[in-house]
PQR file with spaces between the fields and no chain letter, atoms N, CA, C, O and H, PARSE charges and radii, in Angstrom:
ATOM       1  N    MET     1     -15.663   -3.766    3.798 -0.4000 1.5000
ATOM       2  CA   MET     1     -14.353   -3.122    3.529 -0.0000 2.0000
ATOM       3  C    MET     1     -14.527   -1.673    3.988  0.5500 1.7000
ATOM       4  O    MET     1     -15.626   -1.118    3.978 -0.5500 1.4000
ATOM       5  N    THR     2     -13.395   -1.084    4.393 -0.4000 1.5000
ATOM       6  CA   THR     2     -13.465    0.241    4.892 -0.0000 2.0000
ATOM       7  C    THR     2     -13.275    1.226    3.770  0.5500 1.7000
ATOM       8  O    THR     2     -12.733    0.937    2.704 -0.5500 1.4000
ATOM       9  H    THR     2     -12.502   -1.535    4.401  0.4000 1.0000
ATOM      10  N    GLN     3     -13.759    2.412    4.083 -0.4000 1.5000
ATOM      11  CA   GLN     3     -13.717    3.374    2.840 -0.0000 2.0000
ATOM      12  C    GLN     3     -12.324    3.984    2.839  0.5500 1.7000
ATOM      13  O    GLN     3     -11.943    4.678    3.781 -0.5500 1.4000
ATOM      14  H    GLN     3     -14.199    2.648    4.949  0.4000 1.0000
ATOM      15  N    THR     4     -11.599    3.734    1.823 -0.4000 1.5000
ATOM      16  CA   THR     4     -10.169    4.276    1.697 -0.0000 2.0000
ATOM      17  C    THR     4     -10.017    5.301    0.604  0.5500 1.7000
ATOM      18  O    THR     4      -8.995    5.985    0.552 -0.5500 1.4000
ATOM      19  H    THR     4     -11.909    3.169    1.058  0.4000 1.0000
ATOM      20  N    THR     5     -11.013    5.441   -0.293 -0.4000 1.5000
ATOM      21  CA   THR     5     -10.815    6.216   -1.363 -0.0000 2.0000
ATOM      22  C    THR     5     -10.798    7.745   -0.938  0.5500 1.7000
ATOM      23  O    THR     5     -10.379    8.570   -1.750 -0.5500 1.4000
ATOM      24  H    THR     5     -11.844    4.886   -0.251  0.4000 1.0000
ATOM      25  N    SER     6     -11.213    8.115    0.226 -0.4000 1.5000
ATOM      26  CA   SER     6     -11.228    9.502    0.646 -0.0000 2.0000
ATOM      27  C    SER     6      -9.938    9.900    1.394  0.5500 1.7000
ATOM      28  O    SER     6      -9.848   10.973    1.990 -0.5500 1.4000
ATOM      29  H    SER     6     -11.553    7.445    0.885  0.4000 1.0000
ATOM      30  N    LEU     7      -8.973    9.017    1.339 -0.4000 1.5000
ATOM      31  CA   LEU     7      -7.652    9.351    2.100 -0.0000 2.0000
ATOM      32  C    LEU     7      -6.978   10.438    1.204  0.5500 1.7000
ATOM      33  O    LEU     7      -6.737   10.256    0.010 -0.5500 1.4000
ATOM      34  H    LEU     7      -9.047    8.145    0.854  0.4000 1.0000
ATOM      35  N    PRO     8      -6.706   11.545    1.867 -0.5600 1.5000
ATOM      36  CA   PRO     8      -5.918   12.482    1.136  0.2800 2.0000
ATOM      37  C    PRO     8      -4.570   12.154    0.574  0.5500 1.7000
ATOM      38  O    PRO     8      -4.148   12.801   -0.385 -0.5500 1.4000
ATOM      39  N    ILE     9      -3.855   11.166    1.123 -0.4000 1.5000
ATOM      40  CA   ILE     9      -2.700   10.818    0.540 -0.0000 2.0000
ATOM      41  C    ILE     9      -2.791   10.034   -0.728  0.5500 1.7000
ATOM      42  O    ILE     9      -1.776    9.926   -1.416 -0.5500 1.4000
ATOM      43  H    ILE     9      -4.198   10.641    1.901  0.4000 1.0000
ATOM      44  N    LEU    10      -3.878    9.491   -1.091 -0.4000 1.5000
ATOM      45  CA   LEU    10      -4.039    8.901   -2.404 -0.0000 2.0000
ATOM      46  C    LEU    10      -4.010    9.982   -3.447  0.5500 1.7000
ATOM      47  O    LEU    10      -3.476    9.708   -4.522 -0.5500 1.4000
ATOM      48  H    LEU    10      -4.702    9.578   -0.532  0.4000 1.0000
ATOM      49  N    ALA    11      -4.509   11.149   -3.266 -0.4000 1.5000
ATOM      50  CA   ALA    11      -4.515   12.114   -4.207 -0.0000 2.0000
ATOM      51  C    ALA    11      -3.156   12.624   -4.531  0.5500 1.7000
ATOM      52  O    ALA    11      -2.869   13.120   -5.620 -0.5500 1.4000
ATOM      53  H    ALA    11      -4.944   11.372   -2.393  0.4000 1.0000
ATOM      54  N    ASP    12      -2.209   12.457   -3.386 -0.4000 1.5000
ATOM      55  CA   ASP    12      -0.839   13.051   -3.557 -0.0000 2.0000
ATOM      56  C    ASP    12       0.072   11.866   -3.769  0.5500 1.7000
ATOM      57  O    ASP    12       1.283   12.087   -3.766 -0.5500 1.4000
ATOM      58  H    ASP    12      -2.442   12.054   -2.502  0.4000 1.0000
ATOM      59  N    PHE    13      -0.351   10.674   -3.945 -0.4000 1.5000
ATOM      60  CA   PHE    13       0.491    9.535   -4.121 -0.0000 2.0000
ATOM      61  C    PHE    13       1.667    9.664   -5.162  0.5500 1.7000
ATOM      62  O    PHE    13       2.820    9.330   -4.889 -0.5500 1.4000
ATOM      63  H    PHE    13      -1.335   10.494   -3.947  0.4000 1.0000
ATOM      64  N    ASP    14       1.247   10.217   -6.472 -0.4000 1.5000
ATOM      65  CA   ASP    14       2.173   10.451   -7.439 -0.0000 2.0000
ATOM      66  C    ASP    14       3.308   11.423   -7.084  0.5500 1.7000
ATOM      67  O    ASP    14       4.372   11.362   -7.699 -0.5500 1.4000
ATOM      68  H    ASP    14       0.311   10.488   -6.694  0.4000 1.0000
ATOM      69  N    GLN    15       3.107   12.308   -6.117 -0.4000 1.5000
ATOM      70  CA   GLN    15       4.110   13.181   -5.577 -0.0000 2.0000
ATOM      71  C    GLN    15       5.047   12.607   -4.562  0.5500 1.7000
ATOM      72  O    GLN    15       6.075   13.217   -4.270 -0.5500 1.4000
ATOM      73  H    GLN    15       2.242   12.357   -5.618  0.4000 1.0000
ATOM      74  N    LEU    16       4.775   11.597   -4.075 -0.4000 1.5000
ATOM      75  CA   LEU    16       5.607   10.952   -2.893 -0.0000 2.0000
ATOM      76  C    LEU    16       6.839   10.370   -3.576  0.5500 1.7000
ATOM      77  O    LEU    16       6.842    9.784   -4.658 -0.5500 1.4000
ATOM      78  H    LEU    16       3.940   11.102   -4.312  0.4000 1.0000
ATOM      79  N    PRO    17       7.895   10.618   -2.779 -0.5600 1.5000
ATOM      80  CA   PRO    17       9.300   10.083   -3.294  0.2800 2.0000
ATOM      81  C    PRO    17       9.151    8.486   -3.154  0.5500 1.7000
ATOM      82  O    PRO    17       8.338    7.983   -2.379 -0.5500 1.4000
ATOM      83  N    ASP    18       9.941    7.799   -3.906 -0.4000 1.5000
ATOM      84  CA   ASP    18       9.890    6.321   -3.940 -0.0000 2.0000
ATOM      85  C    ASP    18      10.275    5.764   -2.530  0.5500 1.7000
ATOM      86  O    ASP    18       9.694    4.746   -2.152 -0.5500 1.4000
ATOM      87  H    ASP    18      10.602    8.208   -4.536  0.4000 1.0000
ATOM      88  N    PRO    19      11.246    6.375   -1.691 -0.5600 1.5000
ATOM      89  CA   PRO    19      11.379    5.751   -0.336  0.2800 2.0000
ATOM      90  C    PRO    19      10.438    6.079    0.633  0.5500 1.7000
ATOM      91  O    PRO    19      10.567    5.567    1.744 -0.5500 1.4000
ATOM      92  N    ALA    20       9.350    6.974    0.379 -0.4000 1.5000
ATOM      93  CA   ALA    20       8.313    7.208    1.255 -0.0000 2.0000
ATOM      94  C    ALA    20       7.590    5.935    1.657  0.5500 1.7000
ATOM      95  O    ALA    20       7.574    4.957    0.910 -0.5500 1.4000
ATOM      96  H    ALA    20       9.245    7.391   -0.524  0.4000 1.0000
ATOM      97  N    ARG    21       6.996    5.952    2.830 -0.4000 1.5000
ATOM      98  CA   ARG    21       6.252    4.802    3.383 -0.0000 2.0000
ATOM      99  C    ARG    21       4.791    5.114    3.618  0.5500 1.7000
ATOM     100  O    ARG    21       4.487    6.211    4.088 -0.5500 1.4000
ATOM     101  H    ARG    21       7.009    6.747    3.437  0.4000 1.0000
ATOM     102  N    VAL    22       3.883    4.231    3.325 -0.4000 1.5000
ATOM     103  CA   VAL    22       2.451    4.441    3.362 -0.0000 2.0000
ATOM     104  C    VAL    22       1.881    3.404    4.257  0.5500 1.7000
ATOM     105  O    VAL    22       2.548    2.381    4.412 -0.5500 1.4000
ATOM     106  H    VAL    22       4.129    3.341    2.943  0.4000 1.0000
ATOM     107  N    PRO    23       0.580    3.537    4.955 -0.5600 1.5000
ATOM     108  CA   PRO    23       0.148    2.449    5.755  0.2800 2.0000
ATOM     109  C    PRO    23      -0.915    1.517    4.878  0.5500 1.7000
ATOM     110  O    PRO    23      -1.171    1.817    3.712 -0.5500 1.4000
ATOM     111  N    LEU    24      -1.450    0.487    5.458 -0.4000 1.5000
ATOM     112  CA   LEU    24      -2.249   -0.449    4.860 -0.0000 2.0000
ATOM     113  C    LEU    24      -3.520    0.346    4.116  0.5500 1.7000
ATOM     114  O    LEU    24      -3.817    0.128    2.941 -0.5500 1.4000
ATOM     115  H    LEU    24      -1.242    0.243    6.405  0.4000 1.0000
ATOM     116  N    PRO    25      -4.150    1.194    4.877 -0.5600 1.5000
ATOM     117  CA   PRO    25      -5.358    1.705    4.108  0.2800 2.0000
ATOM     118  C    PRO    25      -5.018    2.334    2.765  0.5500 1.7000
ATOM     119  O    PRO    25      -5.812    2.294    1.825 -0.5500 1.4000
ATOM     120  N    VAL    26      -3.766    2.944    2.686 -0.4000 1.5000
ATOM     121  CA   VAL    26      -3.348    3.583    1.408 -0.0000 2.0000
ATOM     122  C    VAL    26      -3.211    2.470    0.320  0.5500 1.7000
ATOM     123  O    VAL    26      -3.662    2.620   -0.815 -0.5500 1.4000
ATOM     124  H    VAL    26      -3.122    2.977    3.450  0.4000 1.0000
ATOM     125  N    VAL    27      -2.536    1.300    0.753 -0.4000 1.5000
ATOM     126  CA   VAL    27      -2.347    0.134   -0.229 -0.0000 2.0000
ATOM     127  C    VAL    27      -3.794   -0.313   -0.663  0.5500 1.7000
ATOM     128  O    VAL    27      -4.064   -0.557   -1.839 -0.5500 1.4000
ATOM     129  H    VAL    27      -2.170    1.178    1.675  0.4000 1.0000
ATOM     130  N    CYS    28      -4.665   -0.399    0.316 -0.4000 1.5000
ATOM     131  CA   CYS    28      -6.048   -0.909   -0.007 -0.0000 2.0000
ATOM     132  C    CYS    28      -6.663    0.055   -1.088  0.5500 1.7000
ATOM     133  O    CYS    28      -7.226   -0.434   -2.067 -0.5500 1.4000
ATOM     134  H    CYS    28      -4.446   -0.200    1.272  0.4000 1.0000
ATOM     135  N    GLY    29      -6.569    1.371   -0.932 -0.4000 1.5000
ATOM     136  CA   GLY    29      -7.120    2.296   -1.769 -0.0000 2.0000
ATOM     137  C    GLY    29      -6.473    2.306   -3.081  0.5500 1.7000
ATOM     138  O    GLY    29      -7.163    2.470   -4.086 -0.5500 1.4000
ATOM     139  H    GLY    29      -6.112    1.769   -0.136  0.4000 1.0000
ATOM     140  N    LEU    30      -5.118    2.133   -3.165 -0.4000 1.5000
ATOM     141  CA   LEU    30      -4.472    2.081   -4.433 -0.0000 2.0000
ATOM     142  C    LEU    30      -4.853    0.862   -5.363  0.5500 1.7000
ATOM     143  O    LEU    30      -4.863    0.905   -6.593 -0.5500 1.4000
ATOM     144  H    LEU    30      -4.556    2.000   -2.348  0.4000 1.0000
ATOM     145  N    PHE    31      -5.135   -0.128   -4.655 -0.4000 1.5000
ATOM     146  CA   PHE    31      -5.412   -1.449   -5.410 -0.0000 2.0000
ATOM     147  C    PHE    31      -6.947   -1.714   -5.450  0.5500 1.7000
ATOM     148  O    PHE    31      -7.374   -2.690   -6.068 -0.5500 1.4000
ATOM     149  H    PHE    31      -5.127   -0.164   -3.655  0.4000 1.0000
ATOM     150  N    SER    32      -7.757   -0.881   -4.816 -0.4000 1.5000
ATOM     151  CA   SER    32      -9.141   -1.183   -4.482 -0.0000 2.0000
ATOM     152  C    SER    32      -9.393   -2.600   -4.046  0.5500 1.7000
ATOM     153  O    SER    32     -10.074   -3.421   -4.661 -0.5500 1.4000
ATOM     154  H    SER    32      -7.409   -0.089   -4.314  0.4000 1.0000
ATOM     155  N    ILE    33      -8.777   -2.780   -2.935 -0.4000 1.5000
ATOM     156  CA   ILE    33      -8.870   -4.203   -2.220 -0.0000 2.0000
ATOM     157  C    ILE    33      -9.108   -3.959   -0.755  0.5500 1.7000
ATOM     158  O    ILE    33      -8.882   -2.882   -0.204 -0.5500 1.4000
ATOM     159  H    ILE    33      -8.225   -2.113   -2.436  0.4000 1.0000
ATOM     160  N    SER    34      -9.593   -5.062   -0.149 -0.4000 1.5000
ATOM     161  CA   SER    34      -9.883   -5.017    1.330 -0.0000 2.0000
ATOM     162  C    SER    34      -8.573   -5.324    1.851  0.5500 1.7000
ATOM     163  O    SER    34      -7.664   -5.730    1.127 -0.5500 1.4000
ATOM     164  H    SER    34      -9.777   -5.937   -0.597  0.4000 1.0000
ATOM     165  N    GLN    35      -8.449   -5.123    3.193 -0.4000 1.5000
ATOM     166  CA   GLN    35      -7.302   -5.353    4.083 -0.0000 2.0000
ATOM     167  C    GLN    35      -6.887   -6.879    3.971  0.5500 1.7000
ATOM     168  O    GLN    35      -5.713   -7.222    3.828 -0.5500 1.4000
ATOM     169  H    GLN    35      -9.187   -4.793    3.781  0.4000 1.0000
ATOM     170  N    ALA    36      -7.968   -7.783    4.049 -0.4000 1.5000
ATOM     171  CA   ALA    36      -7.721   -9.221    3.949 -0.0000 2.0000
ATOM     172  C    ALA    36      -7.132   -9.599    2.697  0.5500 1.7000
ATOM     173  O    ALA    36      -6.246  -10.453    2.655 -0.5500 1.4000
ATOM     174  H    ALA    36      -8.921   -7.505    4.166  0.4000 1.0000
ATOM     175  N    THR    37      -7.583   -8.998    1.640 -0.4000 1.5000
ATOM     176  CA   THR    37      -7.072   -9.345    0.350 -0.0000 2.0000
ATOM     177  C    THR    37      -5.579   -8.680    0.129  0.5500 1.7000
ATOM     178  O    THR    37      -4.744   -9.183   -0.623 -0.5500 1.4000
ATOM     179  H    THR    37      -8.303   -8.304    1.675  0.4000 1.0000
ATOM     180  N    ALA    38      -5.402   -7.689    0.757 -0.4000 1.5000
ATOM     181  CA   ALA    38      -4.002   -7.121    0.709 -0.0000 2.0000
ATOM     182  C    ALA    38      -3.003   -8.179    1.399  0.5500 1.7000
ATOM     183  O    ALA    38      -1.918   -8.478    0.902 -0.5500 1.4000
ATOM     184  H    ALA    38      -6.080   -7.280    1.368  0.4000 1.0000
ATOM     185  N    TRP    39      -3.449   -8.656    2.483 -0.4000 1.5000
ATOM     186  CA   TRP    39      -2.473   -9.574    3.205 -0.0000 2.0000
ATOM     187  C    TRP    39      -2.384  -10.835    2.343  0.5500 1.7000
ATOM     188  O    TRP    39      -1.288  -11.374    2.187 -0.5500 1.4000
ATOM     189  H    TRP    39      -4.331   -8.413    2.887  0.4000 1.0000
ATOM     190  N    ARG    40      -3.559  -11.359    1.741 -0.4000 1.5000
ATOM     191  CA   ARG    40      -3.354  -12.560    0.826 -0.0000 2.0000
ATOM     192  C    ARG    40      -2.428  -12.285   -0.266  0.5500 1.7000
ATOM     193  O    ARG    40      -1.597  -13.131   -0.596 -0.5500 1.4000
ATOM     194  H    ARG    40      -4.450  -10.921    1.868  0.4000 1.0000
ATOM     195  N    ARG    41      -2.522  -11.149   -0.848 -0.4000 1.5000
ATOM     196  CA   ARG    41      -1.661  -10.757   -1.961 -0.0000 2.0000
ATOM     197  C    ARG    41      -0.165  -10.740   -1.550  0.5500 1.7000
ATOM     198  O    ARG    41       0.707  -11.222   -2.273 -0.5500 1.4000
ATOM     199  H    ARG    41      -3.197  -10.462   -0.580  0.4000 1.0000
ATOM     200  N    VAL    42       0.100  -10.124   -0.276 -0.4000 1.5000
ATOM     201  CA   VAL    42       1.397  -10.189    0.203 -0.0000 2.0000
ATOM     202  C    VAL    42       1.869  -11.670    0.384  0.5500 1.7000
ATOM     203  O    VAL    42       2.997  -11.995    0.015 -0.5500 1.4000
ATOM     204  H    VAL    42      -0.609   -9.733    0.311  0.4000 1.0000
ATOM     205  N    LYS    43       1.086  -12.486    0.899 -0.4000 1.5000
ATOM     206  CA   LYS    43       1.416  -13.870    1.101 -0.0000 2.0000
ATOM     207  C    LYS    43       1.727  -14.532   -0.199  0.5500 1.7000
ATOM     208  O    LYS    43       2.671  -15.317   -0.284 -0.5500 1.4000
ATOM     209  H    LYS    43       0.170  -12.222    1.199  0.4000 1.0000
ATOM     210  N    SER    44       0.967  -14.242   -1.206 -0.4000 1.5000
ATOM     211  CA   SER    44       1.195  -14.908   -2.554 -0.0000 2.0000
ATOM     212  C    SER    44       2.341  -14.392   -3.383  0.5500 1.7000
ATOM     213  O    SER    44       2.832  -15.025   -4.318 -0.5500 1.4000
ATOM     214  H    SER    44       0.200  -13.604   -1.137  0.4000 1.0000
ATOM     215  N    GLY    45       2.748  -13.167   -2.970 -0.4000 1.5000
ATOM     216  CA   GLY    45       3.892  -12.511   -3.553 -0.0000 2.0000
ATOM     217  C    GLY    45       3.509  -11.485   -4.584  0.5500 1.7000
ATOM     218  O    GLY    45       4.401  -10.816   -5.105 -0.5500 1.4000
ATOM     219  H    GLY    45       2.349  -12.653   -2.210  0.4000 1.0000
ATOM     220  N    SER    46       2.202  -11.303   -4.932 -0.4000 1.5000
ATOM     221  CA   SER    46       1.686  -10.270   -5.810 -0.0000 2.0000
ATOM     222  C    SER    46       1.676   -8.887   -5.329  0.5500 1.7000
ATOM     223  O    SER    46       1.553   -7.966   -6.136 -0.5500 1.4000
ATOM     224  H    SER    46       1.476  -11.846   -4.509  0.4000 1.0000
ATOM     225  N    LEU    47       1.808   -8.657   -3.970 -0.4000 1.5000
ATOM     226  CA   LEU    47       2.058   -7.375   -3.374 -0.0000 2.0000
ATOM     227  C    LEU    47       3.472   -7.486   -2.654  0.5500 1.7000
ATOM     228  O    LEU    47       3.835   -8.553   -2.159 -0.5500 1.4000
ATOM     229  H    LEU    47       1.908   -9.405   -3.314  0.4000 1.0000
ATOM     230  N    PRO    48       4.236   -6.364   -2.618 -0.5600 1.5000
ATOM     231  CA   PRO    48       5.528   -6.333   -1.921  0.2800 2.0000
ATOM     232  C    PRO    48       5.320   -6.596   -0.416  0.5500 1.7000
ATOM     233  O    PRO    48       4.257   -6.294    0.126 -0.5500 1.4000
ATOM     234  N    GLU    49       6.273   -7.123    0.208 -0.4000 1.5000
ATOM     235  CA   GLU    49       6.391   -7.324    1.710 -0.0000 2.0000
ATOM     236  C    GLU    49       6.399   -5.865    2.348  0.5500 1.7000
ATOM     237  O    GLU    49       7.122   -4.970    1.911 -0.5500 1.4000
ATOM     238  H    GLU    49       7.137   -7.368   -0.233  0.4000 1.0000
ATOM     239  N    PRO    50       5.609   -5.724    3.321 -0.5600 1.5000
ATOM     240  CA   PRO    50       5.836   -4.446    3.996  0.2800 2.0000
ATOM     241  C    PRO    50       6.993   -4.357    4.950  0.5500 1.7000
ATOM     242  O    PRO    50       7.643   -5.352    5.269 -0.5500 1.4000
ATOM     243  N    VAL    51       7.238   -3.157    5.397 -0.4000 1.5000
ATOM     244  CA   VAL    51       8.344   -2.905    6.283 -0.0000 2.0000
ATOM     245  C    VAL    51       7.706   -2.791    7.712  0.5500 1.7000
ATOM     246  O    VAL    51       6.773   -2.017    7.923 -0.5500 1.4000
ATOM     247  H    VAL    51       6.710   -2.348    5.138  0.4000 1.0000
ATOM     248  N    ARG    52       8.226   -3.560    8.648 -0.4000 1.5000
ATOM     249  CA   ARG    52       7.678   -3.390   10.041 -0.0000 2.0000
ATOM     250  C    ARG    52       8.616   -2.664   10.935  0.5500 1.7000
ATOM     251  O    ARG    52       9.819   -2.923   10.934 -0.5500 1.4000
ATOM     252  H    ARG    52       8.984   -4.189    8.477  0.4000 1.0000
ATOM     253  N    GLU    53       8.046   -1.692   11.755 -0.4000 1.5000
ATOM     254  CA   GLU    53       8.910   -1.003   12.672 -0.0000 2.0000
ATOM     255  C    GLU    53       8.078   -1.024   13.985  0.5500 1.7000
ATOM     256  O    GLU    53       7.102   -0.297   14.170 -0.5500 1.4000
ATOM     257  H    GLU    53       7.069   -1.481   11.756  0.4000 1.0000
ATOM     258  N    GLY    54       8.531   -1.873   14.824 -0.4000 1.5000
ATOM     259  CA   GLY    54       7.846   -2.010   16.092 -0.0000 2.0000
ATOM     260  C    GLY    54       6.437   -2.584   15.791  0.5500 1.7000
ATOM     261  O    GLY    54       6.313   -3.635   15.164 -0.5500 1.4000
ATOM     262  H    GLY    54       9.324   -2.464   14.674  0.4000 1.0000
ATOM     263  N    ARG    55       5.408   -1.893   16.238 -0.4000 1.5000
ATOM     264  CA   ARG    55       3.993   -2.260   16.046 -0.0000 2.0000
ATOM     265  C    ARG    55       3.362   -1.571   14.699  0.5500 1.7000
ATOM     266  O    ARG    55       2.168   -1.654   14.411 -0.5500 1.4000
ATOM     267  H    ARG    55       5.509   -1.039   16.747  0.4000 1.0000
ATOM     268  N    THR    56       4.213   -0.971   14.020 -0.4000 1.5000
ATOM     269  CA   THR    56       3.708   -0.291   12.781 -0.0000 2.0000
ATOM     270  C    THR    56       4.188   -0.995   11.528  0.5500 1.7000
ATOM     271  O    THR    56       5.308   -1.501   11.460 -0.5500 1.4000
ATOM     272  H    THR    56       5.183   -0.904   14.254  0.4000 1.0000
ATOM     273  N    THR    57       3.274   -1.013   10.498 -0.4000 1.5000
ATOM     274  CA   THR    57       3.626   -1.658    9.253 -0.0000 2.0000
ATOM     275  C    THR    57       3.387   -0.691    8.211  0.5500 1.7000
ATOM     276  O    THR    57       2.364   -0.007    8.194 -0.5500 1.4000
ATOM     277  H    THR    57       2.364   -0.602   10.553  0.4000 1.0000
ATOM     278  N    TRP    58       4.390   -0.601    7.253 -0.4000 1.5000
ATOM     279  CA   TRP    58       4.318    0.325    6.147 -0.0000 2.0000
ATOM     280  C    TRP    58       4.710   -0.220    4.937  0.5500 1.7000
ATOM     281  O    TRP    58       5.475   -1.184    4.961 -0.5500 1.4000
ATOM     282  H    TRP    58       5.221   -1.157    7.268  0.4000 1.0000
ATOM     283  N    TRP    59       4.284    0.271    3.784 -0.4000 1.5000
ATOM     284  CA   TRP    59       4.765   -0.194    2.474 -0.0000 2.0000
ATOM     285  C    TRP    59       5.661    0.890    1.836  0.5500 1.7000
ATOM     286  O    TRP    59       5.374    2.082    1.947 -0.5500 1.4000
ATOM     287  H    TRP    59       3.663    1.054    3.765  0.4000 1.0000
ATOM     288  N    VAL    60       6.652    0.498    1.227 -0.4000 1.5000
ATOM     289  CA   VAL    60       7.492    1.468    0.458 -0.0000 2.0000
ATOM     290  C    VAL    60       6.880    1.892   -0.801  0.5500 1.7000
ATOM     291  O    VAL    60       6.554    1.010   -1.596 -0.5500 1.4000
ATOM     292  H    VAL    60       6.886   -0.470    1.137  0.4000 1.0000
ATOM     293  N    VAL    61       6.662    3.218   -1.113 -0.4000 1.5000
ATOM     294  CA   VAL    61       6.011    3.710   -2.325 -0.0000 2.0000
ATOM     295  C    VAL    61       6.572    3.199   -3.548  0.5500 1.7000
ATOM     296  O    VAL    61       5.818    2.832   -4.449 -0.5500 1.4000
ATOM     297  H    VAL    61       6.927    3.933   -0.467  0.4000 1.0000
ATOM     298  N    GLY    62       7.879    3.137   -3.674 -0.4000 1.5000
ATOM     299  CA   GLY    62       8.543    2.646   -4.935 -0.0000 2.0000
ATOM     300  C    GLY    62       8.161    1.224   -5.222  0.5500 1.7000
ATOM     301  O    GLY    62       7.988    0.840   -6.379 -0.5500 1.4000
ATOM     302  H    GLY    62       8.492    3.435   -2.942  0.4000 1.0000
ATOM     303  N    ASP    63       8.028    0.433   -4.169 -0.4000 1.5000
ATOM     304  CA   ASP    63       7.701   -0.986   -4.301 -0.0000 2.0000
ATOM     305  C    ASP    63       6.215   -1.141   -4.776  0.5500 1.7000
ATOM     306  O    ASP    63       5.880   -2.047   -5.540 -0.5500 1.4000
ATOM     307  H    ASP    63       8.169    0.745   -3.230  0.4000 1.0000
ATOM     308  N    LEU    64       5.356   -0.219   -4.288 -0.4000 1.5000
ATOM     309  CA   LEU    64       3.911   -0.254   -4.591 -0.0000 2.0000
ATOM     310  C    LEU    64       3.790    0.217   -6.158  0.5500 1.7000
ATOM     311  O    LEU    64       2.919   -0.232   -6.903 -0.5500 1.4000
ATOM     312  H    LEU    64       5.628    0.516   -3.668  0.4000 1.0000
ATOM     313  N    ARG    65       4.723    1.130   -6.545 -0.4000 1.5000
ATOM     314  CA   ARG    65       4.531    1.645   -8.004 -0.0000 2.0000
ATOM     315  C    ARG    65       5.004    0.569   -8.839  0.5500 1.7000
ATOM     316  O    ARG    65       4.448    0.490   -9.934 -0.5500 1.4000
ATOM     317  H    ARG    65       5.430    1.496   -5.940  0.4000 1.0000
ATOM     318  N    ARG    66       5.938   -0.315   -8.568 -0.4000 1.5000
ATOM     319  CA   ARG    66       6.351   -1.418   -9.363 -0.0000 2.0000
ATOM     320  C    ARG    66       5.206   -2.362   -9.367  0.5500 1.7000
ATOM     321  O    ARG    66       4.925   -2.915  -10.431 -0.5500 1.4000
ATOM     322  H    ARG    66       6.389   -0.251   -7.678  0.4000 1.0000
ATOM     323  N    ALA    67       4.580   -2.585   -8.401 -0.4000 1.5000
ATOM     324  CA   ALA    67       3.486   -3.592   -8.236 -0.0000 2.0000
ATOM     325  C    ALA    67       2.313   -3.119   -9.149  0.5500 1.7000
ATOM     326  O    ALA    67       1.733   -3.902   -9.900 -0.5500 1.4000
ATOM     327  H    ALA    67       4.808   -2.136   -7.537  0.4000 1.0000
ATOM     328  N    LEU    68       1.996   -1.805   -9.048 -0.4000 1.5000
ATOM     329  CA   LEU    68       0.939   -1.331   -9.900 -0.0000 2.0000
ATOM     330  C    LEU    68       1.259   -1.319  -11.350  0.5500 1.7000
ATOM     331  O    LEU    68       0.367   -1.433  -12.192 -0.5500 1.4000
ATOM     332  H    LEU    68       2.468   -1.169   -8.437  0.4000 1.0000
ATOM     333  N    ALA    69       2.486   -1.186  -11.655 -0.4000 1.5000
ATOM     334  CA   ALA    69       2.952   -1.260  -13.141 -0.0000 2.0000
ATOM     335  C    ALA    69       2.760   -2.732  -13.831  0.5500 1.7000
ATOM     336  O    ALA    69       2.653   -2.909  -15.045 -0.5500 1.4000
ATOM     337  H    ALA    69       3.210   -1.093  -10.971  0.4000 1.0000
ATOM     338  N    LYS    70       2.741   -3.592  -12.987 -0.4000 1.5000
ATOM     339  CA   LYS    70       2.630   -5.054  -13.569 -0.0000 2.0000
ATOM     340  C    LYS    70       1.367   -5.295  -14.149  0.5500 1.7000
ATOM     341  O    LYS    70       1.117   -6.391  -14.651 -0.5500 1.4000
ATOM     342  H    LYS    70       2.828   -3.447  -12.001  0.4000 1.0000
C-alpha cells in the first residue's frame, strides 16, 4: 500500500466544498484502504462511482462525505 496519510489535502478535507474533486490517493487515505480495495468497494457500491475526465479519475467530495457518514 502506498503512503497516503501524508497528503496535505487530507488535513484540509473538511474545508473543501462538496463539489470539489479529489484523486484516488485521497480516497485511500480517507478510508485507510489500498487502491485495489478502493476499486473493489466502488464495484460493490460501498464507495461512490468516480467522475472520469479523459484519462483522469476524480471523486466528488460530497459523495465521499456521505460514504464516510454511513
